Structures are given as structure tokens and as C-alpha cells.
KEKE-3310 file (N, C-alpha, C; in steps of 0.2 Angstrom, whole numbers, plus 5000, padded with zeros to 4 digits):
npx = (6400:6397:6393:6381:6373:6372:6365:6354:6349:6348:6337:6327:6325:6321:6308:6302:6301:6293:6281:6279:6276:6265:6256:6254:6248:6236:6232:6229:6219:6209:6207:6203:6190:6185:6184:6179:6181:6183:6183:6178:6167:6152:6152:6158:6149:6140:6142:6136:6122:6107:6090:6076:6064:6047:6042:6033:6040:6045:6055:6067:6081:6087:6097:6104:6112:6111:6107:6119:6129:6135:6146:6163:6163:6149:6148:6158:6151:6140:6147:6151:6138:6133:6142:6139:6127:6118:6115:6122:6130:6142:6149:6150:6144:6131:6120:6110:6112:6105:6102:6091:6076:6074:6084:6099:6105:6100:6102:6097:6096:6094:6092:6101:6091:6079:6063:6060:6051:6046:6039)
npy = (6349:6337:6329:6335:6333:6320:6317:6323:6316:6303:6305:6309:6297:6289:6296:6292:6278:6278:6283:6273:6263:6266:6269:6255:6249:6257:6252:6238:6239:6244:6234:6225:6230:6232:6220:6203:6189:6176:6174:6164:6155:6158:6153:6156:6166:6158:6155:6165:6168:6165:6167:6157:6161:6163:6169:6179:6175:6164:6154:6162:6169:6178:6189:6200:6214:6215:6203:6196:6202:6212:6208:6207:6199:6201:6215:6216:6209:6218:6229:6225:6225:6236:6243:6239:6242:6238:6225:6209:6195:6182:6173:6159:6158:6152:6159:6174:6189:6203:6220:6227:6236:6249:6248:6246:6237:6224:6209:6201:6184:6173:6156:6153:6150:6148:6151:6155:6156:6146:6152)
npz = (5369:5362:5372:5376:5364:5364:5376:5374:5362:5369:5379:5370:5363:5374:5377:5364:5365:5376:5370:5361:5369:5375:5364:5360:5370:5370:5357:5360:5369:5361:5351:5359:5363:5350:5343:5340:5352:5347:5331:5323:5329:5338:5351:5362:5369:5374:5387:5393:5403:5398:5394:5390:5378:5371:5354:5341:5330:5334:5344:5355:5364:5379:5387:5400:5407:5420:5424:5420:5429:5423:5416:5408:5396:5392:5391:5381:5370:5368:5365:5352:5345:5346:5338:5326:5320:5330:5328:5324:5317:5314:5301:5303:5313:5325:5330:5328:5334:5343:5350:5362:5358:5365:5374:5379:5387:5386:5377:5364:5357:5343:5335:5321:5306:5313:5315:5301:5286:5271:5262)
capx = (6395:6395:6389:6374:6369:6372:6361:6347:6347:6346:6331:6322:6324:6317:6302:6299:6300:6287:6276:6278:6273:6257:6252:6253:6242:6230:6230:6227:6212:6204:6207:6199:6182:6182:6184:6176:6186:6183:6180:6176:6161:6149:6152:6160:6144:6134:6143:6132:6116:6103:6084:6073:6058:6044:6040:6030:6045:6048:6060:6073:6084:6089:6101:6105:6118:6109:6108:6126:6132:6138:6154:6168:6160:6143:6151:6161:6146:6136:6151:6150:6132:6133:6146:6136:6120:6114:6113:6128:6131:6147:6147:6149:6140:6125:6115:6109:6112:6103:6101:6084:6074:6075:6088:6106:6108:6097:6104:6093:6099:6090:6097:6100:6086:6073:6057:6060:6046:6048:6034)
capy = (6350:6331:6326:6338:6331:6312:6317:6324:6309:6298:6309:6308:6288:6288:6298:6289:6272:6278:6283:6267:6258:6269:6267:6247:6249:6259:6248:6232:6240:6246:6228:6221:6232:6232:6214:6198:6185:6171:6175:6158:6153:6162:6148:6160:6169:6153:6156:6170:6166:6165:6165:6155:6165:6162:6175:6178:6172:6158:6154:6166:6170:6185:6190:6207:6217:6214:6195:6193:6205:6217:6206:6209:6195:6204:6221:6215:6207:6224:6234:6224:6225:6245:6246:6235:6244:6235:6218:6205:6188:6180:6169:6152:6158:6148:6163:6181:6193:6211:6223:6228:6242:6255:6245:6243:6232:6219:6207:6194:6180:6167:6152:6153:6146:6147:6157:6157:6152:6144:6156)
capz = (5365:5359:5378:5375:5359:5366:5382:5370:5358:5374:5381:5364:5362:5379:5375:5359:5369:5381:5366:5358:5374:5376:5358:5361:5376:5367:5351:5364:5372:5356:5349:5364:5363:5344:5339:5344:5355:5343:5325:5319:5332:5344:5357:5369:5371:5377:5393:5396:5406:5393:5396:5385:5377:5363:5351:5336:5326:5337:5350:5355:5371:5381:5393:5402:5411:5428:5425:5419:5433:5419:5416:5403:5390:5391:5389:5374:5365:5369:5361:5345:5344:5345:5333:5319:5319:5335:5326:5323:5317:5310:5295:5305:5320:5325:5331:5326:5341:5342:5356:5364:5355:5369:5380:5377:5392:5385:5371:5362:5351:5339:5332:5313:5303:5317:5313:5294:5282:5265:5258)
cpx = (6392:6391:6382:6370:6368:6366:6354:6344:6344:6339:6326:6321:6320:6310:6299:6297:6293:6281:6273:6274:6266:6254:6250:6248:6236:6227:6227:6221:6207:6203:6202:6191:6180:6182:6181:6182:6188:6180:6176:6169:6159:6149:6153:6154:6139:6135:6139:6125:6110:6096:6080:6065:6054:6042:6036:6034:6048:6052:6066:6076:6086:6094:6102:6111:6117:6109:6115:6131:6137:6146:6156:6164:6153:6144:6153:6156:6141:6140:6150:6144:6131:6137:6143:6129:6115:6112:6121:6127:6137:6145:6145:6146:6133:6119:6115:6109:6109:6102:6094:6082:6077:6080:6094:6109:6104:6100:6100:6097:6093:6095:6096:6096:6080:6068:6057:6054:6049:6043:6038)
cpy = (6343:6328:6329:6334:6323:6312:6319:6319:6304:6300:6307:6302:6288:6289:6294:6282:6272:6279:6277:6262:6260:6268:6259:6246:6251:6254:6240:6234:6241:6239:6225:6223:6232:6225:6209:6193:6181:6172:6170:6156:6159:6157:6151:6162:6164:6153:6160:6166:6168:6162:6163:6159:6162:6169:6174:6174:6166:6159:6159:6166:6177:6184:6198:6208:6215:6207:6193:6197:6210:6215:6208:6205:6199:6211:6221:6214:6214:6229:6232:6225:6233:6246:6243:6237:6241:6228:6215:6197:6187:6174:6161:6152:6154:6153:6170:6184:6200:6214:6226:6235:6248:6253:6242:6238:6226:6215:6201:6192:6175:6163:6153:6148:6145:6152:6159:6153:6151:6148:6160)
cpz = (5363:5365:5377:5370:5361:5371:5378:5366:5364:5377:5376:5363:5368:5379:5370:5362:5372:5376:5363:5364:5376:5370:5358:5365:5372:5362:5355:5366:5366:5352:5353:5363:5356:5341:5344:5346:5350:5337:5322:5321:5337:5351:5363:5372:5375:5384:5397:5399:5401:5395:5390:5384:5370:5362:5345:5330:5328:5342:5350:5362:5372:5386:5394:5406:5417:5428:5425:5424:5429:5417:5410:5396:5388:5387:5382:5369:5364:5364:5352:5342:5342:5340:5325:5319:5324:5334:5323:5322:5313:5305:5298:5312:5320:5327:5328:5334:5338:5349:5356:5360:5358:5374:5377:5382:5392:5378:5370:5357:5348:5336:5325:5311:5307:5316:5305:5291:5275:5260:5253)
residu = (UNK:UNK:UNK:UNK:UNK:UNK:UNK:UNK:UNK:UNK:UNK:UNK:UNK:UNK:UNK:UNK:UNK:UNK:UNK:UNK:UNK:UNK:UNK:UNK:UNK:UNK:UNK:UNK:UNK:UNK:UNK:UNK:UNK:UNK:UNK:UNK:UNK:UNK:UNK:UNK:UNK:UNK:UNK:UNK:UNK:UNK:UNK:UNK:UNK:UNK:UNK:UNK:UNK:UNK:UNK:UNK:UNK:UNK:UNK:UNK:UNK:UNK:UNK:UNK:UNK:UNK:UNK:UNK:UNK:UNK:UNK:UNK:UNK:UNK:UNK:UNK:UNK:UNK:UNK:UNK:UNK:UNK:UNK:UNK:UNK:UNK:UNK:UNK:UNK:UNK:UNK:UNK:UNK:UNK:UNK:UNK:UNK:UNK:UNK:UNK:UNK:UNK:UNK:UNK:UNK:UNK:UNK:UNK:UNK:UNK:UNK:UNK:UNK:UNK:UNK:UNK:UNK:UNK:UNK)
# end
């Protein structure tokens, strides 16, 4: 009977370890899609191909899934914006980012301090 208890304990330990490995993989993925790569700056997103434009509030830039080839960096920024009411900027970031009004596949950004008036 002790041998049966040992085998059962061994099997349960193996199952537990499998669940732990699975949970760690899930946590890693959720952290990847839910957090920004570098919380201090937005410099990483400058690697995306940004197109300069001029609007009513001054200059801004845009990029799209099509332009980026829908790469991981674009999708990551897109996920951050979706999780934050379609807009996001970090405290030390140089830009404000937002999704297009009717298009989640277009991301816009404007340098902080541009387009503000002192009225």
C-alpha cells in the first residue's frame, strides 16, 4: 500500500509541476500583451515607420498595421491603446498616442507640448 501512495504522490507532483509551467507561460504572455516594453520612455516605438502630417492642432504622425507589416511592436502598442481607452502616454514619454476613431489599425502620435495654446 505504501508503494501505491508513493506513486500517487509522484503523479500528483508531476501534474502540479505541469500546471506551474503552464501558469508561468500564461503569465509571461499576459505580461507581454499587457505591459509596455520600456516603462521609462517611448523611444522603442520610434522604430515604427511614422508618416508626418499636419492637422488643425499642429503636426502629428501616423503609422498603420499595413505600413508596419503588422509586426509585434505595432500590435503591442495597439494592445496598450485598446486597454487604455484608445489613448496612452507615459509620464516621461515624449509623445501622446491614440488609435484612429474608426480604425484600430492606425495609430497616431503627437509630440507633447505641440498644438497647445496659452489662452
